[in-house]
N, C-alpha and C positions, 0 to 999 in steps of 0.2 A: 746392517752397515751396507750389504750389497744394495738393497733397495734405495738407500739414501744416496749411495754413490751413483746408481743409475739415474736417479733424479737430478743430481748435481750435473752429470754428463749431459743430459737432455737440455737442461736449461742453458748450459754453457753453449751448447749447439745452437740453440734458438738465439742466443745473444749474438754470436758470430754471424749467423745468417742475416740478422737485422743490420748489423754493421755493414756486411757486403751489400745488402740491398740499398742502405744510405748511400754508399759510394756510387751505386748504379744510377739511383735516382738524382744524385748530385751531378754526376757525369751528363746525363741526358739534359738536366737543366742548363748546364754550362753549353753543351752543343746546341739546344734551342737559341741561347742567347748569341752564340757564333752565327746560326742561321740567320738571325735578324741583322747582325753586323754585316755579314757578306752580302745580304740582300740589299742594305742600304749602300754598299760599296758598288755593287752592279748597277744600281740605278744612277749613282753619280757618274758612272763610267759609261752610260748609254750611248754617249756620241762617240765613243772608242769601242766598236763591236768586239775587237780581238781581245782588248783587256776585260770587257764586261763578260766575254764568252768564258774566259778562264776563271773569272770569279764565280760566275754561276755554276760552273762544272764543279768547283770546290764546294759550293754551297750545297748542291745536289748530293754530293758525296756524304756530306755531313747529315743530311736529311735521311739518306739511306742507313747510315749508322744508327740514328735514333730509332728507326723503324726496326732495325735488328735487335737493338738493346731492349726495346720495349717487347718483342717477341719473346727473346731470351727471359726478361723478367717475368712475363706471364707464365713462363714453363717452370718457374721456381716452385718447388713443392712447399705447401704449408701456408700460402697466401690467405689472408683474411679477404672476405667479400669486399671490403671497402678498398684495399690494395688493388684488387682485380678491377674494380669500377673505375677507379682514378686511372690506372694504367689503360685501360680500354678507351675511356674518354679521351685521354691525351693522345692515343694514337689515331682515334676517329677525327679528332680536331686537327691533327697533322695532315691527315689525308685530305681533308677539306680545304686545308690551308694552301696546299701546293698548286692546284689549277689556278686559282686567282692570282697567286703569286707570279706565275709565268705570264698572265694576262697583264698584269701590272707593268711587269719589266717591257713586255712588248709594246705596251702603249707609250712607255717613255721612250722607247727605242724609235716609235713613230712619231716622237715629238708632239705627243698629246698629254702634257703633263697635268691639265686640269682633270681629264678623265681618269687618269692614272691615280692621281692623288685622291680623287673622290672614291674610287674603288678600294684604295689602300685604306682609307679611313672607315669606310662603311663595311667592308668585308674582311680585310686582312687583319686589321687591328683587334676586333672581338675574337677572332679565331686564334690569333697569337696570344691574346691575354688568357684564353681558355687553356691553351697548351701549358702556358707558363703556370697558371693557378694549379692545374691537375699535377704537374711535375713537382711544384713546390709543395702542394699538399701531400704527395707521396713521400717526398723527402722528410716533411715533418712528421707524418705517421710512422715511418721507420724510425726516425729518432726517439719518439715516444715509446714505441715498442721495445726498442733497444734499452732504454732505461729501465723499463718494467723488466725485461728479461735478465738484466744485470742485477736488479734487485733480487730476482727469484734465484739467480744462480748463487749469489752471496748467501741467501738464506739457506739454500740446498747445502752449500759447502758448510754452513755453520752447523746445520743439522748432522752432517757426517761426522763433524768433530765431536759434536755432543754425544752422538752414539758411541763414537770410538771411545770417548772419555769415560762414558757411563760403563761401557763393557770392560775397559781396563780397570776401573775403580771396583767394579764388581769381581773381577778376577783377583785383585789385590785382597779384597774383604774374604773372599772364599779361601785364598791361600792362608791368610792369618788365622781365620777360624780352624782350618785343618790343622794348621801347625800347633794352635794351642791345644785342640783335642789330642793330637798325637803325643804332645808334651806331658799332658795331664795324665794320659794313659801310661807313659813311661814312667813317670815320676811315682804313680801309685803302685806300679809293679815293683819298682826299686825299694820303695818304702816295705812292701810286703816282704820282699826277700831280706831286707835288713832286719825287720822284727823277727823272722825265723832265725837268721843268723845270730842275733843277740840272745834268743832263747836257748839256742844249742850251745852258744859259749857258757850258759849259765847251767847247762846240764838238763834242760828241759827239752825232752825229745817228743813232747805231744804236739808241738806246733807244726803246721803244714802250710807251705806257700800256695799251693793249689792253683797255679796259674796256667791256665790252658792257652798257651801261646806257641806259635810255630817258629819264633825267632830265638836268639840267644839267651834272652831273659827266661824263656820258656824251658830252655834246656838247663839253666842253672836252678830254677825252680824245681824241676823234676829230679836233678842230682839231690837237691836239699831234702826233698820229701822221700 
């Protein structure tokens, strides 16, 4: 029972860890989409430096948050090799994404839309897709692992219930068997005492109960003998 309970606890903890990791991966995915939105906003505001500056500051804050979240995620114990690879690749793509991002915004601010658009298409877009693909893959992997962990947790809980049920049934059977043996022993002793008592009533003094017992029936048997 103890072993099955430990297994159930372990699988439940694994499930909870995967659920937390799903939330972390989804959060980073959302933050990346927010980065793209804020970048588009900063480009549109290129002719208004003050507004663009505020938007860029907000966007860079989100980038720092994703960096921190990836670092925290990679410090999570029990990650699989695939999880580590996806998270590291997402982080590497993010770091490669930032310098050309600032260059594109600078080109738009310098009123060089063609050069900015070319860099955006050739450099930013592929890196952005890689970030998104890795974070989405991470969330999908966590979802699949959470499903497996949930099934294992349910199986472990079922095992605990089966073991407890089996032990309880065995206890009932042992109790019934012991009760039956005790009852048969008592009935046999009472029958023997009854036979001796009936013989005495008929004047037959040759009968003996001869019950070697330490209980009240043993005392009665000794008195009759």
